[in-house]
VOKOLFI-250077 format. One record per residue (C-alpha): residue number from 1; residue in three letters; z negated, y, x negated. Coordinates in steps of 0.02 Angstrom, whole numbers, plus 50000, padded with zeros to 5 digits. Example, Ala and Ser with C-alpha at 12.3 -4.5 7.8 and 13.67 -1.06 7.14 Angstrom:
num:residuo:c3:c2:c1
1:ala:49610:49775:49385 .
2:ser:49643:49947:49316 .
REM end
This chain:
num:residuo:c3:c2:c1
1:unk:50064:48194:51780 .
2:unk:50077:48043:51668 .
3:unk:49922:48019:51566 .
4:unk:49955:48026:51378 .
5:unk:49857:47929:51247 .
6:unk:49714:48029:51173 .
7:unk:49743:48054:50988 .
8:unk:49586:48047:50879 .
9:unk:49419:48018:50962 .
10:unk:49242:48083:50981 .
11:unk:49142:47937:50911 .
12:unk:49121:48028:50745 .
13:unk:49059:48181:50837 .
14:unk:48929:48078:50928 .
15:unk:48870:48014:50760 .
16:unk:48838:48191:50698 .
17:unk:49008:48226:50621 .
18:unk:49091:48384:50686 .
19:unk:49277:48367:50716 .
20:unk:49378:48520:50667 .
21:unk:49423:48625:50820 .
22:unk:49584:48563:50902 .
23:unk:49657:48524:51072 .
24:unk:49781:48378:51073 .
25:unk:49812:48395:51260 .
26:unk:49871:48575:51237 .
27:unk:49986:48522:51096 .
28:unk:50056:48384:51205 .
29:unk:50083:48502:51352 .
30:unk:50176:48630:51248 .
31:unk:50289:48500:51166 .
32:unk:50326:48432:51339 .
33:unk:50374:48604:51402 .
34:unk:50493:48625:51254 .
35:unk:50575:48457:51285 .
36:unk:50600:48494:51469 .
37:unk:50659:48674:51447 .
38:unk:50708:48735:51273 .
39:unk:50677:48914:51328 .
40:unk:50492:48877:51296 .
41:unk:50530:48867:51110 .
42:unk:50593:49048:51108 .
43:unk:50425:49104:51177 .
44:unk:50325:49030:51032 .
45:unk:50446:49018:50884 .
46:unk:50401:49194:50829 .
47:unk:50224:49148:50780 .
48:unk:50200:48959:50789 .
49:unk:50242:48843:50645 .
50:unk:50235:48653:50624 .
51:unk:50081:48661:50512 .
52:unk:49983:48748:50650 .
53:unk:49973:48583:50747 .
54:unk:49817:48479:50718 .
55:unk:49908:48315:50748 .
56:unk:50035:48292:50607 .
57:unk:50155:48196:50718 .
58:unk:50155:48341:50842 .
59:unk:50201:48459:50700 .
60:unk:50347:48347:50653 .
61:unk:50408:48340:50834 .
62:unk:50397:48530:50847 .
63:unk:50491:48550:50682 .
64:unk:50631:48430:50735 .
65:unk:50650:48517:50903 .
66:unk:50655:48688:50819 .
67:unk:50794:48634:50700 .
68:unk:50901:48568:50844 .
69:unk:50875:48724:50950 .
70:unk:50916:48840:50803 .
71:unk:51080:48745:50782 .
72:unk:51120:48779:50963 .
73:unk:51090:48598:51017 .
74:unk:50979:48530:51154 .
75:unk:50809:48459:51105 .
76:unk:50751:48325:51227 .
77:unk:50679:48148:51211 .
78:unk:50854:48073:51191 .
79:unk:50915:48192:51054 .
80:unk:50750:48181:50959 .
81:unk:50740:47991:50966 .
82:unk:50845:47965:50810 .
83:unk:50734:48084:50709 .
84:unk:50585:47967:50731 .
85:unk:50665:47795:50730 .
86:unk:50568:47744:50574 .
87:unk:50419:47861:50593 .
88:unk:50267:47746:50584 .
89:unk:50147:47876:50657 .
90:unk:50254:47893:50814 .
91:unk:50277:47706:50827 .
92:unk:50087:47682:50830 .
93:unk:50072:47789:50986 .
94:unk:50220:47720:51081 .
95:unk:50377:47765:50985 .
96:unk:50520:47848:51080 .
97:unk:50429:47817:51244 .
98:unk:50296:47942:51184 .
99:unk:50429:48078:51185 .
100:unk:50473:48037:51365 .
101:unk:50290:48043:51415 .
102:unk:50274:48213:51329 .
103:unk:50415:48278:51438 .
104:unk:50328:48207:51591 .
105:unk:50167:48301:51548 .
106:unk:50255:48470:51529 .
107:unk:50179:48636:51579 .
108:unk:50288:48773:51650 .
109:unk:50385:48885:51533 .
110:unk:50282:49033:51593 .
111:unk:50125:48957:51515 .
112:unk:50209:48907:51351 .
113:unk:50162:49066:51256 .
114:unk:49978:49051:51307 .
115:unk:49975:48869:51252 .
116:unk:50057:48918:51088 .
117:unk:49926:49053:51056 .
118:unk:49788:48928:51088 .
119:unk:49861:48809:50959 .
120:unk:49882:48952:50837 .
121:unk:49704:49012:50864 .
122:unk:49631:48837:50834 .
123:unk:49733:48826:50673 .
124:unk:49657:48991:50611 .
125:unk:49482:48924:50652 .
126:unk:49517:48767:50549 .
127:unk:49580:48872:50404 .
128:unk:49423:48978:50416 .
129:unk:49317:48821:50402 .
130:unk:49419:48764:50252 .
131:unk:49396:48932:50165 .
132:unk:49210:48926:50199 .
133:unk:49198:48752:50123 .
134:unk:49300:48806:49971 .
135:unk:49188:48959:49948 .
136:unk:49030:48851:49953 .
137:unk:49101:48725:49830 .
138:unk:49160:48861:49710 .
139:unk:48988:48944:49717 .
140:unk:48902:48780:49673 .
141:unk:49025:48748:49531 .
142:unk:48947:48865:49401 .
143:unk:49072:48899:49263 .
144:unk:49032:49014:49118 .
145:unk:49197:49108:49126 .
146:unk:49190:49140:49315 .
147:unk:49081:49282:49378 .
148:unk:49005:49284:49553 .
149:unk:49091:49452:49582 .
150:unk:49259:49367:49548 .
151:unk:49220:49233:49678 .
152:unk:49175:49366:49806 .
153:unk:49338:49458:49774 .
154:unk:49440:49298:49783 .
155:unk:49359:49245:49947 .
156:unk:49382:49418:50021 .
157:unk:49566:49414:49972 .
158:unk:49587:49242:50052 .
159:unk:49505:49305:50212 .
160:unk:49619:49456:50222 .
161:unk:49770:49343:50192 .
162:unk:49712:49230:50334 .
163:unk:49685:49383:50445 .
164:unk:49865:49437:50413 .
165:unk:49932:49264:50448 .
166:unk:49823:49254:50604 .
167:unk:49918:49397:50689 .
168:unk:50042:49329:50814 .
169:unk:50084:49500:50889 .
170:unk:50234:49594:50820 .
171:unk:50422:49588:50831 .
172:unk:50535:49710:50922 .
173:unk:50466:49864:51006 .
174:unk:50552:49958:51147 .
175:unk:50630:50123:51096 .
176:unk:50523:50212:51226 .
177:unk:50365:50147:51140 .
178:unk:50425:50203:50967 .
179:unk:50477:50370:51040 .
180:unk:50303:50399:51109 .
181:unk:50226:50369:50937 .
182:unk:50351:50486:50855 .
183:unk:50320:50626:50979 .
184:unk:50131:50607:50961 .
185:unk:50152:50627:50772 .
186:unk:50255:50785:50799 .
187:unk:50123:50853:50918 .
188:unk:49985:50824:50788 .
189:unk:50089:50914:50657 .
190:unk:50116:51061:50778 .
191:unk:49927:51076:50808 .
192:unk:49881:51065:50625 .
193:unk:49847:51224:50530 .
194:unk:49952:51165:50384 .
195:unk:50099:51124:50499 .
196:unk:50128:50957:50410 .
197:unk:50154:50788:50488 .
198:unk:50071:50704:50339 .
199:unk:49919:50735:50229 .
200:unk:49931:50913:50159 .
201:unk:49926:50930:49969 .
202:unk:49857:51108:49976 .
203:unk:50012:51169:49881 .
204:unk:50111:51266:50010 .
205:unk:50284:51257:49935 .
206:unk:50268:51070:49901 .
207:unk:50204:51040:50078 .
208:unk:50351:51138:50146 .
209:unk:50472:51028:50050 .
210:unk:50387:50861:50087 .
211:unk:50301:50896:50253 .
212:unk:50143:50824:50174 .
213:unk:50112:50646:50116 .
214:unk:50169:50533:50257 .
215:unk:50079:50376:50317 .
216:unk:50161:50211:50260 .
217:unk:50250:50300:50117 .
218:unk:50242:50257:49933 .
219:unk:50248:50421:49837 .
220:unk:50276:50407:49649 .
221:unk:50228:50554:49538 .
222:unk:50296:50532:49363 .
223:unk:50291:50628:49199 .
224:unk:50273:50615:49012 .
225:unk:50096:50617:48935 .
226:unk:50027:50793:48933 .
227:unk:50120:50853:49086 .
228:unk:49964:50848:49198 .
229:unk:49994:50696:49311 .
230:unk:49809:50655:49328 .
231:unk:49764:50839:49350 .
232:unk:49889:50861:49492 .
233:unk:49833:50696:49574 .
234:unk:49650:50751:49571 .
235:unk:49700:50923:49640 .
236:unk:49791:50841:49785 .
237:unk:49653:50712:49817 .
238:unk:49517:50846:49815 .
239:unk:49613:50961:49934 .
240:unk:49643:50815:50053 .
241:unk:49460:50763:50054 .
242:unk:49399:50943:50066 .
243:unk:49513:50977:50216 .
244:unk:49448:50824:50310 .
245:unk:49416:50879:50489 .
246:unk:49386:50776:50645 .
247:unk:49412:50815:50830 .
248:unk:49298:50737:50960 .
249:unk:49372:50639:51105 .
250:unk:49302:50622:51280 .
251:unk:49250:50443:51241 .
252:unk:49132:50507:51107 .
253:unk:49241:50445:50962 .
254:unk:49334:50561:50845 .
255:unk:49512:50576:50779 .
256:unk:49564:50648:50610 .
257:unk:49648:50819:50626 .
258:unk:49671:50872:50446 .
259:unk:49639:50803:50272 .
260:unk:49601:50624:50223 .
261:unk:49472:50498:50166 .
262:unk:49526:50469:49986 .
263:unk:49518:50311:49882 .
264:unk:49555:50353:49699 .
265:unk:49592:50205:49584 .
266:unk:49570:50276:49408 .
267:unk:49629:50143:49286 .
268:unk:49643:50262:49138 .
269:unk:49495:50381:49152 .
270:unk:49313:50343:49194 .
271:unk:49237:50407:49357 .
272:unk:49128:50526:49255 .
273:unk:49280:50603:49170 .
274:unk:49368:50621:49336 .
275:unk:49219:50708:49417 .
276:unk:49204:50825:49266 .
277:unk:49387:50876:49291 .
278:unk:49358:50913:49475 .
279:unk:49200:51013:49438 .
280:unk:49297:51111:49308 .
281:unk:49435:51149:49436 .
282:unk:49309:51208:49565 .
283:unk:49196:51312:49451 .
284:unk:49336:51380:49339 .
285:unk:49232:51328:49187 .
286:unk:49341:51240:49056 .
287:unk:49315:51052:49059 .
288:unk:49294:51054:48869 .
289:unk:49138:51163:48887 .
290:unk:49070:51058:49030 .
291:unk:49085:50898:48926 .
292:unk:48994:50978:48780 .
293:unk:48863:51065:48888 .
294:unk:48915:51236:48825 .
295:unk:48871:51346:48974 .
296:unk:48736:51471:49020 .
297:unk:48607:51460:49160 .
298:unk:48717:51555:49284 .
299:unk:48861:51435:49253 .
300:unk:48744:51285:49266 .
301:unk:48687:51345:49439 .
302:unk:48871:51362:49487 .
303:unk:48903:51182:49430 .
304:unk:48751:51118:49524 .
305:unk:48804:51207:49683 .
306:unk:48981:51139:49668 .
307:unk:48913:50963:49638 .
308:unk:48810:50970:49799 .
309:unk:48964:51020:49897 .
310:unk:49072:50886:49817 .
311:unk:48944:50751:49856 .
312:unk:48981:50773:50042 .
313:unk:49168:50742:50023 .
314:unk:49248:50579:50085 .
315:unk:49307:50543:49908 .
316:unk:49286:50370:49832 .
317:unk:49324:50323:49651 .
318:unk:49356:50150:49579 .
319:unk:49372:50156:49389 .
320:unk:49387:49968:49358 .
321:unk:49506:49945:49209 .
322:unk:49654:49824:49214 .
323:unk:49638:49801:49401 .
324:unk:49759:49677:49482 .
325:unk:49869:49727:49628 .
326:unk:49782:49590:49731 .
327:unk:49609:49661:49693 .
328:unk:49669:49837:49733 .
329:unk:49733:49780:49903 .
330:unk:49569:49693:49940 .
331:unk:49464:49846:49895 .
332:unk:49578:49964:49990 .
333:unk:49566:49859:50147 .
334:unk:49378:49853:50131 .
335:unk:49369:50044:50118 .
336:unk:49488:50060:50266 .
337:unk:49372:49951:50368 .
338:unk:49210:50036:50317 .
339:unk:49259:50219:50295 .
340:unk:49431:50238:50380 .
341:unk:49524:50264:50216 .
342:unk:49680:50372:50243 .
343:unk:49748:50412:50067 .
344:unk:49760:50304:49911 .
345:unk:49789:50374:49736 .
346:unk:49830:50256:49590 .
347:unk:49819:50322:49411 .
348:unk:49927:50247:49348 .
349:unk:50053:50118:49401 .
350:unk:50090:50035:49232 .
351:unk:49905:49995:49205 .
352:unk:49899:49882:49359 .
353:unk:49909:49695:49332 .
354:unk:50015:49576:49438 .
355:unk:49929:49450:49551 .
356:unk:49955:49305:49429 .
357:unk:49941:49293:49240 .
358:unk:50029:49436:49150 .
359:unk:50181:49394:49045 .
360:unk:50258:49530:48932 .
361:unk:50428:49445:48942 .
362:unk:50426:49470:49132 .
363:unk:50364:49648:49131 .
364:unk:50510:49717:49234 .
365:unk:50485:49584:49370 .
366:unk:50297:49612:49366 .
367:unk:50318:49799:49394 .
368:unk:50433:49761:49538 .
369:unk:50297:49651:49613 .
370:unk:50170:49791:49592 .
371:unk:50278:49926:49674 .
372:unk:50321:49808:49818 .
373:unk:50134:49771:49838 .
374:unk:50092:49956:49846 .
375:unk:50231:49990:49972 .
376:unk:50172:49842:50079 .
377:unk:49993:49909:50070 .
378:unk:50050:50081:50128 .
379:unk:50135:50003:50280 .
380:unk:49996:49881:50314 .
381:unk:49856:50011:50312 .
382:unk:49969:50149:50385 .
383:unk:49927:50278:50252 .
384:unk:50012:50365:50104 .
385:unk:49996:50287:49931 .
386:unk:50016:50412:49788 .
387:unk:50049:50317:49627 .
388:unk:50066:50399:49457 .
389:unk:50194:50331:49333 .
390:unk:50240:50353:49151 .
391:unk:50415:50404:49097 .
392:unk:50514:50324:48955 .
393:unk:50534:50413:48787 .
394:unk:50717:50444:48826 .
395:unk:50661:50614:48891 .
396:unk:50604:50668:48719 .
397:unk:50772:50625:48640 .
398:unk:50871:50745:48752 .
399:unk:50892:50930:48725 .
400:unk:50860:50958:48910 .
401:unk:50687:50885:48937 .
402:unk:50690:50892:49127 .
403:unk:50660:50713:49188 .
404:unk:50781:50611:49292 .
405:unk:50766:50454:49399 .
406:unk:50841:50351:49258 .
407:unk:50689:50397:49152 .
408:unk:50567:50297:49259 .
409:unk:50486:50177:49137 .
410:unk:50520:49989:49134 .
411:unk:50594:49959:49304 .
412:unk:50720:50022:49432 .
413:unk:50604:49943:49562 .
414:unk:50500:50103:49561 .
415:unk:50650:50206:49617 .
416:unk:50700:50073:49742 .
417:unk:50532:50045:49826 .
418:unk:50466:50225:49825 .
419:unk:50497:50336:49975 .
420:unk:50469:50492:49870 .
421:unk:50491:50512:49682 .
422:unk:50437:50676:49602 .
423:unk:50422:50731:49422 .
424:unk:50304:50852:49337 .
425:unk:50390:50961:49207 .
426:unk:50307:51098:49102 .
427:unk:50428:51181:48983 .
428:unk:50279:51270:48905 .
429:unk:50219:51103:48836 .
430:unk:50377:51077:48736 .
431:unk:50395:51259:48681 .
432:unk:50214:51264:48620 .
433:unk:50249:51117:48504 .
434:unk:50411:51193:48440 .
435:unk:50350:51363:48386 .
436:unk:50474:51428:48255 .
437:unk:50429:51423:48070 .
438:unk:50528:51526:47944 .
439:unk:50655:51416:47857 .
440:unk:50693:51414:47673 .
441:unk:50814:51553:47626 .
442:unk:50805:51624:47804 .
443:unk:50794:51814:47802 .
444:unk:50649:51902:47888 .
445:unk:50765:51984:48012 .
446:unk:50845:51818:48063 .
447:unk:50673:51738:48082 .
448:unk:50605:51883:48185 .
449:unk:50755:51872:48302 .
450:unk:50732:51687:48324 .
451:unk:50544:51704:48349 .
452:unk:50568:51845:48474 .
453:unk:50688:51738:48574 .
454:unk:50562:51595:48574 .
455:unk:50417:51710:48617 .
456:unk:50512:51788:48761 .
457:unk:50551:51619:48837 .
458:unk:50374:51557:48809 .
459:unk:50302:51706:48905 .
460:unk:50421:51669:49050 .
461:unk:50360:51490:49070 .
462:unk:50180:51505:49012 .
463:unk:50057:51430:49138 .
464:unk:50201:51371:49248 .
465:unk:50248:51197:49305 .
466:unk:50397:51128:49403 .
467:unk:50377:50987:49529 .
468:unk:50548:50907:49545 .
469:unk:50572:50803:49702 .
470:unk:50714:50690:49646 .
471:unk:50709:50569:49793 .
472:unk:50648:50588:49971 .
473:unk:50695:50469:50111 .
474:unk:50643:50588:50250 .
475:unk:50706:50755:50188 .
476:unk:50792:50859:50054 .
477:unk:50769:50850:49868 .
478:unk:50730:51004:49765 .
479:unk:50594:51082:49658 .
480:unk:50449:51203:49673 .
481:unk:50356:51313:49549 .
482:unk:50167:51298:49526 .
483:unk:50044:51389:49415 .
484:unk:49944:51282:49295 .
485:unk:49780:51326:49208 .
486:unk:49768:51224:49050 .
487:unk:49582:51252:49023 .
488:unk:49528:51195:49195 .
489:unk:49679:51078:49225 .
490:unk:49708:51156:49395 .
491:unk:49875:51173:49484 .
492:unk:49891:51317:49607 .
493:unk:50022:51395:49719 .
494:unk:50146:51504:49625 .
495:unk:50092:51686:49638 .
496:unk:50257:51749:49710 .
497:unk:50270:51598:49827 .
498:unk:50444:51577:49756 .
499:unk:50528:51410:49789 .
500:unk:50704:51349:49760 .
501:unk:50698:51191:49867 .
502:unk:50865:51131:49931 .
503:unk:50882:51170:50113 .
504:unk:50992:51025:50162 .
505:unk:51067:50862:50098 .
506:unk:51224:50867:49995 .
507:unk:51334:50727:49929 .
508:unk:51224:50707:49775 .
509:unk:51065:50691:49877 .
510:unk:50982:50524:49903 .
511:unk:51029:50448:50072 .
512:unk:50892:50456:50204 .
513:unk:50888:50267:50220 .
REM end
């Protein structure tokens, strides 16, 4: 093998200066393999990029070869020569003759992927060093408007980003491998008590329609203020955490069987208010009385007992206001790593900030960035993300107040990115605020007839709620009835277990893809 000139040197290292980790010989060997047999490029092009090379000239050679091969041309010392005719860096190490010597030092194509991974790994190490130096410099640079907690969050975010870029596995999977995963998921659903393939909500009719909350899905739950979005989200989150059950494996580790470890991002309510709601739901004591301390000793003991039970649940609350989507991703990944997070709830979507500086004129684009970020997070962490959303006031201007997909506030990106979109609708809410009042010159008989009609309808829908599934990629659309207790803000299964979910897709249904 022809000996190539050594780029760089070790004199600095002998003097106490540590050279960033690199291996010029490996870079030379891989480039030589590509120049001899372009098939080597196909083995590394999926994860290796020009900037991963330590020697800048090697990165330029790799980039030029990649461009030729992508155009269906041959990349060898002769075809690359014209690319570097006036490249001073290549001239310094031998010019076009250096390309020929690279080809002479080639490794076999079989080893190309291993050499590529080595180059990639050394690049990640150098980036890790750079991040560490940046973190140290930022910590020394004390600025009044920058908190230490912000620096920690930024560094953690940069590390996670580097971890994502550092993955060179991926690409196509054989159908047999995908099939195995799908069958395993079906087997788990078959063995579960709730007979759902996803996280059960505890609401039987809704679980039957959705099959639970599926991993990697973005589920959007929308409604007008007063419909009970937060109440339903806390109900679902509590049931998932309360149902958490593990099964031991022979290795001594354990696998989740039911339920979920819940991360609840409450951007609207404080953690204390959220806990008060859950305690109210579990003790059946109105939340209004709990907040004011209006309960007797027996009820206090009931609250204390419920609090002890709740303290054992895998339920984590983050009530940081105006949280950015980048910070949410960072905290979710941290909880996934430390406590095996398996369900995220966001209350609510419009209160999240984009990664950069917010701009009211770009609100639609920003909301699209947020929904894309939540969907990417669901896929990345392989868990369901349940995000609450406001609806536009257009609902209030219609005679029929039942919400539609077009009512999603501020952006069609929500409908586009979400795997499931469901609405909460309580007719009782609107009827309660429209109780008839006798009009001027209206006779008593006319008013009584009108009031009786209103009263009859109000009794039919009192304490009832409809969950309308308007979009579902994996199954049918439809709606289910739930019972709702206004005092304790608790949703429960409808007493008659009646459901009018659509049994199959029709032409008006959303397509499954």
